[in-house]
C-alpha positions as a Python dict, from the first residue, in 0.01 Angstrom:
ca = {
    (1, 'X'): (0, 0, 0),
    (2, 'X'): (30, 304, -90),
    (3, 'X'): (377, 307, 196),
    (4, 'X'): (464, 7, 62),
    (5, 'X'): (823, 12, -184),
    (6, 'X'): (787, -253, -472),
    (7, 'X'): (1016, -516, -488),
    (8, 'X'): (1076, -634, -857),
    (9, 'X'): (1106, -1022, -898),
    (10, 'X'): (1232, -1249, -1176),
    (11, 'X'): (1397, -1088, -1505),
    (12, 'X'): (1298, -931, -1833),
    (13, 'X'): (1369, -1125, -2164),
    (14, 'X'): (1343, -1179, -2514),
    (15, 'X'): (1268, -1430, -2691),
    (16, 'X'): (1379, -1623, -3068),
    (17, 'X'): (1146, -1331, -3234),
    (18, 'X'): (1196, -1091, -3002),
    (19, 'X'): (923, -1056, -2818),
    (20, 'X'): (973, -903, -2476),
    (21, 'X'): (887, -1201, -2178),
    (22, 'X'): (870, -1119, -1821),
    (23, 'X'): (1007, -1459, -1627),
    (24, 'X'): (887, -1500, -1267),
    (25, 'X'): (1117, -1711, -1045),
    (26, 'X'): (948, -2031, -1122),
    (27, 'X'): (1027, -1985, -1538),
    (28, 'X'): (695, -1921, -1571),
    (29, 'X'): (693, -1664, -1875),
    (30, 'X'): (466, -1421, -1959),
    (31, 'X'): (445, -1212, -2315),
    (32, 'X'): (437, -820, -2241),
    (33, 'X'): (446, -478, -2392),
    (34, 'X'): (718, -220, -2404),
    (35, 'X'): (454, -68, -2129),
    (36, 'X'): (436, -360, -1898),
    (37, 'X'): (788, -400, -1923),
    (38, 'X'): (869, -41, -1893),
    (39, 'X'): (591, 4, -1561),
    (40, 'X'): (782, -360, -1409),
    (41, 'X'): (1127, -151, -1471),
    (42, 'X'): (1047, 117, -1229),
    (43, 'X'): (880, -31, -972),
    (44, 'X'): (1200, -138, -810),
    (45, 'X'): (1228, 4, -429),
    (46, 'X'): (966, 288, -500),
    (47, 'X'): (605, 281, -381),
    (48, 'X'): (280, 258, -597),
    (49, 'X'): (198, 687, -558),
    (50, 'X'): (571, 725, -689),
    (51, 'X'): (542, 510, -997),
    (52, 'X'): (211, 669, -1032),
    (53, 'X'): (349, 996, -1028),
    (54, 'X'): (654, 879, -1277),
    (55, 'X'): (414, 695, -1507),
    (56, 'X'): (171, 1000, -1532),
    (57, 'X'): (464, 1225, -1668),
    (58, 'X'): (594, 1043, -1889),
    (59, 'X'): (502, 1083, -2258),
    (60, 'X'): (448, 1405, -2457),
    (61, 'X'): (135, 1467, -2310),
    (62, 'X'): (151, 1459, -1893),
    (63, 'X'): (-181, 1299, -1715),
    (64, 'X'): (-306, 1346, -1416),
    (65, 'X'): (-183, 1083, -1116),
    (66, 'X'): (-546, 977, -1076),
    (67, 'X'): (-577, 878, -1400),
    (68, 'X'): (-365, 652, -1426),
    (69, 'X'): (-377, 537, -1074),
    (70, 'X'): (-704, 284, -1147),
    (71, 'X'): (-558, 61, -1473),
    (72, 'X'): (-189, 109, -1267),
    (73, 'X'): (-358, -120, -977),
    (74, 'X'): (-504, -361, -1199),
    (75, 'X'): (-123, -427, -1352),
    (76, 'X'): (21, -432, -1011),
    (77, 'X'): (-245, -664, -924),
    (78, 'X'): (-187, -893, -1196),
    (79, 'X'): (232, -858, -1140),
    (80, 'X'): (168, -968, -786),
    (81, 'X'): (-72, -1263, -932),
    (82, 'X'): (238, -1356, -1158),
    (83, 'X'): (505, -1299, -847),
    (84, 'X'): (686, -1103, -1082),
    (85, 'X'): (668, -783, -781),
    (86, 'X'): (602, -764, -449),
}
């Protein structure tokens, strides 16, 4: 998986209450927070390692890439299961 570039599917929307929603091509909506929406948005055309590196360097405190990989792997699996990334 590390060499494969991700392709986003679906779209990011806000509902009438301002909640962020990721909606797949089957029109199934998933409420997400800003972090999940950000990760989904940066995945397009990047490998797992590229996304992990970018995520680790965000914020005021830089985090080791290896610390980011396990939770990121879990999230990527969930996004794939929801048909929001391939």
